[in-house]
C-alpha positions as CSV (number, residue, x, y, z in Angstrom):
1,M,-22.3,1.5,11.7
2,Y,-25.0,4.0,13.2
3,P,-27.2,6.4,11.1
4,Q,-24.9,9.3,11.2
5,E,-21.9,7.4,10.3
6,R,-23.6,6.3,7.3
7,Q,-25.1,9.6,6.4
8,D,-22.0,11.1,7.2
9,E,-20.2,8.2,4.6
10,I,-22.8,9.6,2.1
11,L,-21.9,13.0,2.4
12,R,-18.1,11.9,1.7
13,I,-18.9,10.3,-1.3
14,L,-21.0,12.9,-2.7
15,E,-18.2,15.4,-2.1
16,K,-16.1,13.3,-4.1
17,H,-18.6,12.6,-7.2
18,Q,-20.8,15.6,-6.9
19,Y,-23.3,13.2,-8.0
20,V,-24.2,9.7,-8.2
21,S,-27.0,7.0,-8.4
22,V,-28.9,5.6,-5.3
23,S,-27.6,1.6,-6.7
24,Y,-24.1,3.4,-6.4
25,L,-24.6,4.1,-3.2
26,L,-25.9,0.6,-2.1
27,K,-22.7,-0.8,-4.0
28,K,-20.6,1.1,-1.9
29,L,-22.5,1.4,1.4
30,H,-23.7,-2.6,1.5
31,F,-27.0,-1.7,3.1
32,S,-30.4,-2.0,2.4
33,S,-32.4,0.1,0.0
34,A,-35.1,0.9,2.6
35,T,-32.2,1.9,5.0
36,V,-29.9,4.2,2.8
37,N,-33.3,5.6,1.2
38,R,-34.0,6.6,5.0
39,D,-30.8,8.4,5.3
40,L,-31.3,10.0,1.8
41,N,-34.6,11.7,3.4
42,L,-32.8,12.5,6.0
43,L,-30.1,14.4,4.5
44,Q,-32.7,15.8,1.9
45,K,-34.6,17.2,4.9
46,R,-31.5,19.0,6.2
47,G,-30.7,21.0,2.8
48,L,-27.2,18.8,2.2
49,I,-28.4,17.0,-0.8
50,Q,-31.3,16.8,-3.5
51,R,-32.9,14.0,-4.5
52,S,-33.7,13.3,-8.6
53,Y,-34.7,10.1,-10.3
54,G,-32.5,7.3,-9.4
55,G,-29.3,9.6,-8.2
56,V,-28.4,11.8,-5.4
57,E,-26.4,14.9,-5.7
58,L,-24.9,17.4,-3.1
59,V,-26.2,20.8,-2.5
60,K,-23.6,23.5,-2.3
61,D,-24.3,26.8,-1.2
62,R,-23.9,28.9,-4.0
63,S,-22.5,32.1,-2.1
64,V,-19.5,34.2,-2.6
65,P,-16.2,32.3,-1.6
66,L,-15.1,32.7,2.0
67,E,-12.0,34.9,1.1
68,F,-14.3,37.7,-0.7
69,R,-17.1,37.5,1.8
70,M,-14.6,38.9,4.5
71,H,-14.2,41.7,2.5
72,K,-17.6,42.8,1.6
73,Q,-19.4,45.2,3.7
74,H,-16.2,45.5,6.1
75,H,-17.5,48.6,7.9
76,A,-20.7,47.3,8.8
77,K,-19.7,43.9,10.0
78,E,-16.7,45.4,12.2
79,C,-19.5,47.9,13.6
80,I,-21.9,44.7,14.6
81,A,-19.0,42.7,15.5
82,R,-17.4,45.7,18.8
83,K,-20.9,45.8,19.4
84,A,-21.5,42.3,19.8
85,A,-17.8,42.1,21.9
86,E,-19.3,44.0,24.2
87,M,-21.7,41.6,25.2
88,V,-18.9,39.1,26.3
89,Q,-18.3,39.5,29.6
90,D,-15.3,38.5,31.7
91,G,-15.3,34.3,32.4
92,D,-18.1,33.6,29.7
93,I,-17.9,31.0,27.4
94,V,-18.9,31.8,23.9
95,F,-19.8,29.4,20.9
96,I,-18.9,32.2,17.7
97,D,-19.6,30.4,14.6
98,G,-17.9,30.5,11.4
99,S,-19.5,33.6,9.5
100,T,-17.2,36.3,8.2
101,T,-19.4,38.7,10.6
102,A,-18.4,36.9,13.6
103,Q,-15.0,36.4,12.9
104,Y,-14.5,40.9,13.5
105,M,-15.3,39.6,17.2
106,G,-11.5,38.9,17.1
107,P,-9.6,42.0,17.8
108,Y,-12.4,43.0,20.5
109,L,-12.0,40.0,22.9
110,T,-8.6,40.1,23.3
111,D,-8.8,42.1,26.6
112,K,-11.5,39.8,28.3
113,E,-10.8,37.7,31.2
114,R,-11.1,33.9,31.4
115,I,-13.0,33.8,28.4
116,T,-13.8,30.5,26.7
117,V,-14.2,30.6,22.9
118,I,-15.6,27.3,21.1
119,S,-15.9,27.4,17.0
120,N,-15.6,26.0,14.1
121,N,-13.6,29.0,12.6
122,L,-9.7,27.9,12.9
123,M,-8.8,31.3,11.7
124,L,-10.3,32.3,14.4
125,L,-9.5,30.2,16.6
126,S,-5.4,30.5,15.6
127,Y,-6.2,34.3,16.0
128,L,-7.2,34.0,19.4
129,S,-5.5,31.5,21.1
130,D,-2.1,33.1,19.9
131,R,-3.5,36.1,22.3
132,G,-4.0,34.1,25.0
133,V,-7.6,33.3,24.7
134,E,-8.8,29.7,25.7
135,C,-10.1,28.2,22.8
136,I,-12.2,25.0,21.4
137,C,-12.3,24.2,18.2
138,L,-15.3,22.1,16.7
139,G,-13.4,19.3,14.4
140,G,-15.0,17.7,11.4
141,R,-15.2,18.1,7.9
142,I,-13.6,21.1,6.3
143,L,-16.9,22.9,4.7
144,E,-15.3,26.2,3.6
145,A,-11.4,26.4,2.5
146,P,-9.2,27.1,4.3
147,S,-10.8,27.5,7.6
148,M,-14.2,26.3,8.3
149,T,-15.5,23.0,9.5
150,G,-18.6,21.8,9.2
151,S,-20.1,18.3,9.2
152,I,-21.9,16.0,11.4
153,D,-18.7,15.2,13.1
154,T,-18.5,19.0,13.8
155,V,-22.1,19.1,15.1
156,D,-21.6,16.3,17.6
157,M,-18.9,18.3,19.1
158,A,-20.9,21.2,19.4
159,R,-23.4,19.5,21.4
160,T,-21.4,18.3,24.3
161,Y,-20.1,21.7,25.1
162,R,-23.1,24.3,26.9
163,A,-22.3,28.1,26.7
164,D,-23.2,31.6,28.2
165,K,-23.5,33.2,24.6
166,A,-23.8,31.9,21.3
167,F,-22.8,35.2,18.1
168,F,-24.1,33.6,14.8
169,S,-24.8,35.4,11.4
170,T,-26.2,33.4,8.2
171,G,-26.8,34.3,4.7
172,A,-30.3,35.7,4.3
173,V,-32.8,37.7,6.8
174,T,-36.4,39.2,5.6
175,D,-37.5,42.1,7.3
176,D,-40.3,41.1,9.1
177,G,-37.4,38.9,11.4
178,A,-37.0,35.4,9.6
179,V,-33.6,34.1,9.8
180,F,-32.5,31.8,6.9
181,C,-29.4,30.0,6.2
182,G,-27.6,27.6,4.0
183,G,-27.8,23.6,4.6
184,G,-24.2,23.0,5.4
185,Y,-24.4,25.1,8.8
186,Y,-27.8,24.3,9.4
187,D,-27.5,21.5,12.2
188,L,-24.6,23.5,14.1
189,H,-26.6,26.7,14.4
190,R,-29.2,25.0,15.9
191,V,-26.8,23.4,18.4
192,M,-25.6,26.2,18.8
193,I,-28.5,28.3,20.4
194,A,-30.0,25.3,22.0
195,N,-27.0,25.0,24.1
196,S,-26.6,28.9,25.1
197,K,-28.7,30.6,27.5
198,E,-28.7,33.6,25.0
199,A,-28.4,33.6,21.2
200,V,-27.3,36.8,19.6
201,Y,-28.0,37.1,16.3
202,L,-25.2,39.4,14.1
203,I,-26.6,40.7,10.4
204,D,-25.6,43.6,8.0
205,S,-28.0,45.2,5.9
206,E,-27.1,44.0,2.5
207,K,-28.2,39.6,3.7
208,L,-32.1,41.8,2.8
209,A,-31.0,41.5,-0.2
210,H,-30.1,37.7,-0.5
211,Q,-32.4,34.3,-1.8
212,P,-34.0,33.2,1.3
213,T,-32.6,29.5,1.7
214,K,-34.0,27.4,4.9
215,Q,-35.6,28.8,7.5
216,L,-33.7,28.8,11.0
217,C,-36.3,30.6,13.3
218,D,-37.1,34.4,13.3
219,F,-36.1,36.7,16.0
220,G,-38.3,35.4,18.8
221,G,-35.6,32.5,19.0
222,V,-33.0,34.8,19.9
223,S,-32.1,36.9,22.9
224,A,-30.7,39.8,20.6
225,V,-29.8,41.0,16.6
226,I,-27.5,43.5,15.9
227,S,-27.4,44.8,12.6
228,D,-26.8,48.2,10.8
229,H,-30.5,47.8,9.4
230,D,-33.1,49.3,11.5
231,F,-35.4,46.4,12.7
232,S,-37.1,48.8,15.5
233,H,-40.5,48.4,13.8
234,L,-40.3,44.9,15.1
235,R,-40.3,45.4,18.4
236,D,-44.1,44.8,19.1
237,T,-43.6,41.8,17.3
238,F,-40.8,40.6,19.2
239,P,-40.6,42.2,22.3
240,N,-38.6,39.5,24.5
241,T,-35.8,40.0,21.6
242,Q,-33.5,43.6,22.0
243,L,-33.1,44.8,18.5
244,I,-29.7,47.0,18.1
245,T,-28.9,49.3,15.4
246,V,-25.2,50.4,15.2
247,E,-24.0,53.4,13.6
248,L,-22.2,53.1,10.8
């Protein structure tokens, strides 16, 4: 069994039980203590699990459920998504993450010619596919019901694609341009950014109030930032990043 397969199995066990002892994992996995502990340390470093004395628990992003997030900051997200969709050119291959902000891009992409959308958002892909857009689903375990995949398999599949642009959002940002991401989507976002010629960060002002989690990057790591919050004071700090403020 490869390391990623072992780690995925550990996550499956924790999805079922939420908390287990290390000794329980050793019995279930039939690997050495050193091997399992190495896997646990890597998963904890990625923000997916939390180790305690003799035990392991799954880290759950304590965020608003998906169906409610879709309706929060509705107008701001729609304005941000409309502006983001203007950056998609005919013939582009684009990553779009599973965020509710990026999902609002859907209606503004249907008139584009010959584009391909790669996403872990099953709902977005179903919408676009029904309207003739070429779609590729990043499979794997459902991380947020009913429509968001997010697992080692999802990340591995994303690694096999290259895109012209990636559009993504996260749960928290600071006014000095630090981008934070919950553990569940951290690796997927990193791959999307790395495998795209341009990365566009979509963020509404409400995320400024959120407690930061794990830092993904800063504004210097993306090509553009689209927000209803005015980040123009950071233009000298990030001269190579386009900072776009949408009017609500």
